[in-house]
Backbone as numpy.savetxt, mean C-alpha at the origin, in Angstrom:
# Nx Ny Nz CAx CAy CAz Cx Cy Cz
-16.65 0.57 -6.88 -16.51 -0.50 -5.91 -15.36 -0.16 -4.96
-15.59 -0.30 -3.69 -14.57 -0.04 -2.68 -13.92 -1.36 -2.28
-12.59 -1.37 -2.24 -11.88 -2.57 -1.83 -11.83 -2.64 -0.31
-11.60 -3.83 0.19 -11.42 -4.05 1.62 -9.97 -4.43 1.86
-9.29 -3.67 2.71 -7.91 -3.99 3.04 -7.88 -5.11 4.07
-6.84 -5.94 3.96 -6.56 -6.97 4.94 -5.08 -6.90 5.29
-4.68 -7.60 6.33 -3.26 -7.63 6.70 -2.41 -8.21 5.58
-2.99 -9.02 4.70 -2.25 -9.59 3.57 -1.83 -8.52 2.57
-2.38 -7.32 2.65 -2.00 -6.24 1.74 -0.68 -5.59 2.13
-0.21 -5.84 3.35 1.09 -5.30 3.76 2.16 -5.95 2.88
3.06 -5.12 2.38 4.13 -5.60 1.51 3.82 -5.46 0.03
2.61 -5.05 -0.32 2.25 -4.87 -1.72 2.73 -3.52 -2.23
3.05 -3.47 -3.53 3.38 -2.20 -4.17 2.10 -1.43 -4.42
2.22 -0.11 -4.39 1.11 0.76 -4.76 1.51 1.43 -6.06
0.64 1.31 -7.07 0.93 1.91 -8.38 -0.20 2.84 -8.77
0.15 3.90 -9.52 -0.87 4.83 -9.99 -1.52 4.28 -11.25
-2.46 5.02 -11.80 -3.22 4.56 -12.97 -2.32 4.38 -14.20
-1.15 5.02 -14.22 -0.22 4.88 -15.33 0.76 3.74 -15.14
0.68 3.07 -13.98 1.57 1.94 -13.70 2.86 2.31 -13.00
3.00 3.58 -12.59 4.20 4.01 -11.88 4.13 3.56 -10.42
5.20 2.97 -9.94 5.25 2.53 -8.55 5.40 3.74 -7.63
4.50 3.83 -6.65 4.50 4.96 -5.72 5.09 4.61 -4.36
5.15 3.33 -4.04 5.69 2.91 -2.76 5.22 1.53 -2.37
5.43 1.21 -1.10 5.15 -0.11 -0.54 4.25 0.03 0.68
3.22 -0.79 0.75 2.33 -0.77 1.92 3.09 -1.34 3.11
3.23 -0.53 4.16 3.94 -0.98 5.36 3.00 -1.38 6.48
1.77 -0.84 6.44 0.82 -1.16 7.51 -0.60 -0.90 7.01
-1.52 -1.72 7.50 -2.95 -1.54 7.24 -3.61 -1.25 8.57
-4.45 -0.21 8.57 -5.21 0.14 9.77 -6.64 0.45 9.32
-7.49 -0.57 9.36 -8.87 -0.39 8.94 -8.96 -0.13 7.45
-9.51 1.03 7.08 -9.69 1.41 5.67 -8.52 2.22 5.14
-7.40 2.25 5.86 -6.25 3.05 5.48 -5.01 2.18 5.33
-4.30 2.41 4.21 -3.00 1.77 3.99 -1.93 2.83 4.19
-0.88 2.50 4.90 0.27 3.40 5.07 1.32 2.97 4.05
1.77 3.92 3.26 2.65 3.63 2.13 3.98 4.35 2.30
5.07 3.58 2.25 6.42 4.14 2.31 6.88 4.40 0.88
7.13 5.68 0.54 7.52 5.99 -0.83 8.92 5.54 -1.20
9.77 5.28 -0.21 11.14 4.85 -0.46 11.52 3.76 0.54
10.94 2.56 0.39 11.22 1.52 1.37 12.64 0.96 1.24
13.26 0.71 2.39 14.56 0.05 2.39 14.32 -1.45 2.28
15.38 -2.20 2.12 15.26 -3.66 2.07 14.65 -4.18 3.37
15.06 -3.61 4.49 14.52 -4.03 5.79 13.03 -3.73 5.87
12.60 -2.57 5.38 11.17 -2.22 5.38 10.38 -3.21 4.53
10.95 -3.58 3.39 10.28 -4.51 2.48 10.11 -5.87 3.14
11.14 -6.37 3.77 11.08 -7.68 4.43 10.09 -7.64 5.59
10.14 -6.59 6.40 9.21 -6.46 7.53 7.77 -6.43 7.05
7.49 -5.68 6.00 6.12 -5.59 5.48 5.67 -6.94 4.94
6.56 -7.65 4.23 6.22 -8.98 3.70 5.91 -9.97 4.82
6.57 -9.79 5.96 6.35 -10.69 7.10 5.19 -10.23 7.99
4.60 -9.08 7.67 3.52 -8.55 8.49 4.01 -7.84 9.73
5.27 -7.47 9.75 5.87 -6.80 10.90 6.05 -5.31 10.68
5.51 -4.78 9.59 5.70 -3.38 9.24 5.00 -2.43 10.19
5.55 -1.25 10.28 4.97 -0.16 11.06 5.02 1.11 10.22
4.01 1.94 10.38 3.99 3.22 9.68 5.03 4.15 10.28
5.73 4.87 9.42 6.70 5.88 9.84 6.14 7.26 9.55
6.84 8.27 10.03 6.37 9.64 9.83 6.43 10.06 8.37
7.29 9.42 7.56 7.38 9.80 6.15 6.41 9.01 5.27
5.67 8.07 5.85 4.68 7.31 5.10 3.48 8.19 4.79
2.84 7.95 3.67 1.60 8.64 3.38 0.45 7.65 3.43
-0.75 8.16 3.54 -1.91 7.29 3.69 -2.69 7.20 2.38
-3.27 6.03 2.17 -4.14 5.79 1.02 -5.43 5.21 1.57
-6.52 5.90 1.34 -7.84 5.43 1.75 -8.30 4.34 0.78
-9.05 3.37 1.26 -9.48 2.27 0.40 -10.33 2.73 -0.78
-10.97 3.88 -0.69 -11.78 4.38 -1.80 -10.92 4.86 -2.97
-9.62 5.05 -2.75 -8.72 5.50 -3.80 -8.17 4.34 -4.63
-8.45 3.10 -4.19 -7.92 1.92 -4.87 -8.93 1.40 -5.87
-8.48 1.27 -7.12 -9.31 0.74 -8.19 -9.39 -0.79 -8.11
-8.22 -1.43 -8.06 -8.16 -2.88 -7.98 -7.07 -3.31 -7.03
-7.23 -4.51 -6.53 -6.28 -5.09 -5.59 -5.84 -6.42 -6.16
-4.55 -6.51 -6.53 -4.02 -7.76 -7.05 -3.25 -8.50 -5.99
-2.64 -9.61 -6.38 -1.90 -10.42 -5.42 -0.61 -9.75 -4.97
-0.07 -8.82 -5.80 1.18 -8.16 -5.45 1.11 -6.64 -5.47
0.00 -6.08 -5.99 -0.08 -4.62 -6.14 -1.47 -4.09 -5.83
-1.49 -2.83 -5.38 -2.72 -2.06 -5.26 -2.68 -1.01 -6.37
-3.69 -0.99 -7.21 -3.75 -0.06 -8.33 -4.71 1.08 -7.98
-4.18 2.31 -7.97 -5.00 3.47 -7.62 -5.88 3.90 -8.79
-6.99 4.55 -8.45 -7.90 5.09 -9.47 -7.21 6.20 -10.24
-7.64 6.40 -11.47 -7.06 7.45 -12.29 -7.66 8.81 -12.06
-8.80 8.88 -11.40 -9.50 10.16 -11.24 -9.46 10.66 -9.80
-8.30 10.61 -9.20 -8.19 11.04 -7.80 -8.15 12.53 -7.68
């Protein structure tokens, strides 16, 4: 099952299949989430407010890589 990203996903943590936090979603662009691996407090607040922007050090996560989408986290598939 493929998840659908929405602007409400900005500010969510991204975790791998083992539960390790990989970063914070700073921006959603269609089927792609931009993830900051080391967000500052300002980045976290901006993302929570929907004001986040992708930076050059952000990495991308395609929606097909997400297993489940919770209210606070995106959980990646284990077989990536």
